[in-house]
PLY file of the C-alpha trace (Angstrom):
ply
format ascii 1.0
element vertex 91
property float x
property float y
property float z
element edge 90
property int vertex1
property int vertex2
end_header
86.56 85.88 107.58
88.15 88.99 106.07
90.16 88.39 102.91
92.27 90.18 100.30
91.49 89.12 96.72
94.09 88.76 93.97
93.62 87.92 90.30
95.56 85.21 88.56
95.72 84.94 84.77
95.50 81.31 83.73
96.09 79.73 80.34
94.58 76.31 80.93
92.13 75.14 79.71
91.80 78.58 78.05
92.82 82.15 78.86
90.84 83.17 81.93
91.05 84.80 85.35
90.87 83.12 88.73
90.28 85.10 91.92
92.30 83.94 94.92
91.16 85.01 98.38
93.93 85.33 100.96
92.91 85.52 104.63
93.68 88.99 105.98
95.44 87.50 109.01
97.88 85.62 106.74
98.27 88.60 104.38
99.37 90.82 107.28
102.12 88.33 108.16
103.67 88.22 104.66
107.11 89.77 105.11
107.85 90.60 101.46
106.54 90.18 97.92
107.84 86.62 97.61
106.15 85.54 100.84
102.92 87.07 99.53
103.28 85.24 96.20
103.83 81.93 97.99
100.70 82.61 100.04
98.64 83.38 96.92
99.97 80.20 95.30
99.01 78.13 98.34
95.54 79.68 98.66
95.01 79.18 94.92
95.06 75.41 95.16
91.71 73.72 94.54
92.33 71.56 97.63
91.82 74.67 99.76
89.77 77.00 97.56
87.91 75.10 94.83
86.73 77.23 91.91
84.39 75.60 89.38
85.88 75.30 85.87
89.29 76.57 87.02
92.55 74.74 87.65
94.69 75.29 90.71
97.28 78.06 90.40
100.27 76.46 88.70
103.39 76.94 86.58
102.85 79.46 83.78
100.04 81.35 85.52
100.54 85.06 86.20
99.69 86.63 89.57
98.60 90.28 89.42
99.64 92.24 92.51
98.02 95.59 93.13
98.28 98.05 95.98
96.75 101.08 94.31
100.12 102.65 93.56
102.43 99.91 92.35
101.05 97.13 90.20
103.15 94.17 89.18
102.77 90.83 87.46
104.59 87.68 88.51
104.83 84.44 86.53
104.69 81.18 88.47
107.87 79.28 87.60
108.93 75.68 88.33
110.68 77.10 91.39
109.52 80.51 92.60
108.31 83.47 90.56
109.67 85.87 87.93
108.66 89.51 87.51
106.94 89.91 84.13
105.54 93.39 84.72
105.24 95.18 81.36
107.43 98.26 81.04
104.81 100.98 80.71
107.41 103.74 80.17
108.39 102.47 76.73
112.03 102.02 77.71
0 1
1 2
2 3
3 4
4 5
5 6
6 7
7 8
8 9
9 10
10 11
11 12
12 13
13 14
14 15
15 16
16 17
17 18
18 19
19 20
20 21
21 22
22 23
23 24
24 25
25 26
26 27
27 28
28 29
29 30
30 31
31 32
32 33
33 34
34 35
35 36
36 37
37 38
38 39
39 40
40 41
41 42
42 43
43 44
44 45
45 46
46 47
47 48
48 49
49 50
50 51
51 52
52 53
53 54
54 55
55 56
56 57
57 58
58 59
59 60
60 61
61 62
62 63
63 64
64 65
65 66
66 67
67 68
68 69
69 70
70 71
71 72
72 73
73 74
74 75
75 76
76 77
77 78
78 79
79 80
80 81
81 82
82 83
83 84
84 85
85 86
86 87
87 88
88 89
89 90
């Protein structure tokens, strides 16, 4: 199965990365950034994609989106996601 891989920064039990593989067929159906984030969250659950020594994607984790041109970082909140992309222009 073809997949698109995203990195998630996790804080528990210590600062680490978790790769989340999203099926290409589902990725192509994501209508906007929030639909994609929900998909990454869902695929990042250990019920579906167990990763040894890593927790499921959860509140406080940061999803790193990358498309080669625009990179952004999104914090998993209690409800939804917030953009926490650092301002690289120094503004």
